[in-house]
N, C-alpha and C positions, 0 to 999 in steps of 0.2 A: 503493499502499500503505500502510495505518495505522503511525503511531510504534509503536517498541518496547513502550513502556509501554500502549499501547490496546491490541498485541497481547496482551501479558501478561494484561490484563483478560478480555479475550476466553476466552483460554487456563483461566484461574481458574473459568471458569463450567462448567467439565467436570470429570469425575471422574479426573481424572491422578493418578497417585501419585509422590511424593516432589516438590522443590522444581526449578522452571523454570530453566532455565541458559543454554539456546539456545535464540533462533527463528530460521529462514534458510528464502528460500526454495527448491524444492525442481523441476525442470524448466520448463518454456519458460512454461504455465498459457496455452493456445489456449482454455481455455474456462473450467476454472474457477480463481483463483487458488490455488494450494497448498503449503505450508510443515513443514518438518520441525523438532517440537518434542523436545528434548532436555532428559530429566528425570534428577535424581540421587535415586534412592530408598535411603537408606544408602550403600551401598557400588556398588551397581548400579545401569547408564545405561538408563532407560527411554527410547523414542521413541514419539510418535506422528506422525502425517500430520493437520496442521488446513487445512481448504479455508474457500474463500470459494465458493460456490456460484453461479454463475451462474442469476439466476433470471430473466432475460431468454428465457436458453434452456430453463429448464426453470421455468416459471411456479407449478407444486406442490410444491416444495422437500419442507413436509412429506410430502408422499404418497408424495416421492421417496426420501425416508429410508427412511419406511415399508416400502416396497419393499423396501429394502438390508437393511433387519434382517429382513423376513420371510425374503428367500430366502438371507442369510447361517444363520438361526439353522436351517433345514432342513437345510443343507449340514454346518453342526457335528452336529445328531444323526448325521446320515448316519458323519461321518469318526467319530465319538468310540462308535458300533455298531460300526464296521469295525477299530479299535484304534489309530487311530488318532491324530494332535494337533490338537484342533478350534481352537488357537488359532494353528498357522500352516496351515491347509489352508484356511482362507476368514477374509474381513475379520472386526474383530470389532470395529462400533460402540461408541464412548464415550459415554457420555451425561451430560445434564447432570445437575450436582449439584441436589439436591431443592430446596437455600436457596440457590438463586440464581434461581428459579423463582418469580416475583410471581403475584401472587393469578389477574392480568386475563389471566396467561399459561395458566392449570392449565385453562382450560378450550377452548382451542386442541387442535385435534388434533396427535397424535405431539409435545407439546411438549416432551418431555424428549429427544428425538433432536436438534437444533439448536436456537443461538441466534440469535437477530434482533437486532442493534445499530441504537444509535438511528438510523442513517442506512436503513436496513432495508435491509442486506446479512444475506445467511443464512450462517450459519457451522455447518461441522459435523467429527468428529473421530472418527478411528480410530485402531487400535494397529498402528506400524509393525511387519512382519512381520521380523525380523533372518536376517541369512544368505541370504537372498533374491537372486534373478541376475533380470535383463530382457535382454530380445533387441530392437532396434529394429525387426530386419526377418527375417524368413527368408530366406536367402540360398542355402540347400543343401534339398535333399530329405529329409534328417535332420533338420533342424530344422521343415522344413513337416510330417512326422510328427510331430513332438513337440506342435508348432501345435495340428495335429487332435484329438492325445489332450488337451488340454487343454480345448479346448471341449467332447468329447466327453464327456470325465470329468464337468463341469461341466452338461452337461445330462443325462447318466443320472444322478447324484443328484437333480436335479427334476424328473426324467420323471415322479414320483407330487404332485408338487406341485398343488394342484387351486383353488388362493385367487384371483382374481382381481386381476392388481396395477394401481395407478393408469396412467394411459395419461399419461406424463411429457411426451412430442413427440406431438401431434395427428395421428393419420395415418399415424402410421411406418410406411413398405415399404405401406401401403393403398393399391395400386394404384389402387383405385378413386377413393378420393377423389384421388388426384394427378391421377388425369382432369379430376375437377373443376375442380383449380386448371389443370389444362392446357387446357380449352377457356376459362376463364376468360383466360389469358395470351394467346391466340391471339386473343381477342377484345378485347382492352385495346389489344395490339399498342403499348407503352408505349414504347419505346423507335424503334416504326417499322422494325423490323427484317423482320417477318414477309413482305414480301414477297420477300425474297433467301434465303427459306430452305424454297423447296417441297419441296425434294430431303431436306434433315433431317426435314420436318415427316412427308414420306412414310414413313421411317425409323419415326417413331413409329406415325402411324396403321396400317400394313400388319401390325403388330403388336397392334392393340389388343385385337382379339378374344380371340388366344390368351391374353393375358393374365389379362383378366378372367375368360376360364374358369377358369385357376390358382388365381387368388384365390377365386369362387365356391365353389370346394373345402374352402378355408379356411373360409370365411363358413359355410359349410352342415354342416359337421364332418365332413365326411370326411377330411380331414387334419387334425389335433386341432390343439386352441392348447393351447401351453405356455410356460413362462419363457423370453424370449429375453433375449439379452445386448444385443445391436444394436451391437455395437463389437468385432468380432473379432480388431485387429488383436496380433499378436504381442505386442508391449510392453504388452499388458492378460493378459498370463500371468505369473505370480511360479514360477521353477525355484530347484528347490535347487544346493549348490554341483557337483552329482555330475550337474546334468541333467535331475533329473527333475522331472516336474510338480509344483507345490505347489497353486498356485490361480490362478483367475481372480481379478483385482481392475476396479476403475473399475469399477463395479454401478450407476453411475447414470442409464441407459439402460436396464436391464432390463424391461422393459414384457411384458405377454400377447400372443402371436401364435404363429404356427406357428416350430418351431426350425428349417425349414428357412432362413430369413432367414440366420442364422447362419452355415448352410454357407455360403449362396451368395455373402454378403456376403466370407467368406475367401477363396472362390476369387476372387473377383474381384480382390483384393488381392494373396493369394497367389502366382495363377502367371503374372500380368501380365509378359510380358519387357518391357516398355516402361515408361514413366514416364505417370498417370495425363492427362499432360499434354503428353503426348512430341507436340512435329510431326511429326516425321519417324516417321509409319508404317508403315514398313518394320520398326520395332523393336519395335513393337507386335504380342505374338500370345498367344495360351493356353499356356502349357508343361502338356503332357500328364505329364510327367515328376512334374513338381510337384503338379499336381494328384493323381496315383498315391499320391502322398507322401501328400498333407493326407487324401485319402479315406481309406486305410487307418489311419493314424492315429487318424482320427476314428471310424471304424466299429469299429473293436477295442474303445473305452469305450463307445460307443453304441449299436451295432446288438440288442446283445438288449433295445434298451428301446425299439425304432423299431417302430412299426407297418405292414403291406403299404404302405398309400399314403403313407407316410414314406417307404420307400426308393424306391419307384416315381416319385417325383417331386424325390427329393434331387439328383438330375446338373440336371434344369429347377431348381433356385432360381439355377444360378450365372448361367443365360439371364435368370432374371426381375429378379433384383437388378441385371445388370447393363444392361439395360435402362432399369430405375427410374431407372441415375444419368446413362443418356445423356438421358433423357427431361429429369430433373432442371437437367443441365447448360445446354441447351439452353430448356429454360423460364427462366432462371434469364438465361438470354441474349438471348431475347425481351423479357424484362422490364427491362431496360436492367442487369442487375449489381446485383442489390441484395440477394442472398444469400451470396454465394460471394467470398470475398476476389476480384480479380484484378490482376494484374501487366499485362496489357496490354489493348487496346481489346475484342479479339478473344480472350480468354485461355477464355471459358466456350464460345466456339464449338471453339477447338482442342481443349479437355476434351472435347467432345461427340462430334469427328472419332476422337479417340484410344479411347474409351469405345466407339464405334460399331465401329473396328477389332475392337477387343479381344470386342466382342458376336459378332460374323460369325464369328471365333477360337474362339468357344466352340459356336458353332452346328454349324460345319463341323466338328468334332470328337463332337459331341452324341453319337453311335451309340458310338465310343471311350469314354467317359464312363461312359455306362449299363452296355456291359460291367465297367470296371473295380468298378464299383461292385456288379455282380452277384456276381465274382469274388469279392469279399469278404466 
């Protein structure tokens, strides 16, 4: 992290109110470095979130920031029309000061949404939403219901958003693209592990056509393309002090795809009775109780803006996303563990087996899942 003086210099590029009093780290920073900036504006304290955006993960930071602004502005208009508080019910991006933008920067796309320092780091800022509460995990059906409400509300507010977003991560949740990577990984066999993985490779290959058939419905428009958040864990939802949903945050991964991806990814994480990398497979299954709670919360906000095809394939999206994660863990193991951080030589293989056990549990309960969605 840079020195305090340097950080104050970065903050000074943005349209903050008052005088900077304190800059301190916020959270573990797995992808971005995140800081909280406290300013004093008269007698009032105003806080901001400052982030160094990881341009290795997000190579098009300007496009990403434009995605965030377009999505947030659309939600603001919906909140305002409903008589809500647009400053608390979605993110507010803080723009660059006009006099801090050099002439050579003014020709760059979305130049007022970020600051690029002399080391090539990208910085962006948004308003901190005061009085908000977050949860690290959903460990009860009641909280799963609220998490479903949060993502359902987010998607309902954006159901009529029809502007294509920048693709900030190439091929994310696009199984056709994943299979190109998969075939290349098998041919490469970089770590010499393919010979020992006949069973696991069979898991992938036996479901390949089914997954491509689902994705073809996205490609031909049968399942519509909408805004997807792509990181639907409950810690990315802000609640007020009464436990009601305020808004969804961490919009870096917002892109255009099928909104079913968000539902499927949430089910993969919310309903797993074990750990993502559990060595004890007897602990791993999909909790139908947690599925029912999340689905009911989600559909309470979302069902009015869904098409028949989206409702028809909603339960399948949990199979699709969990399958994709099995593929990605196995592919990284074949490649020699170059993408995911590992804590043991077989960590990615352990993850593969645990996610496959979850996938089997989802497949075994698939008809019940569809019945729950139909009942909603």
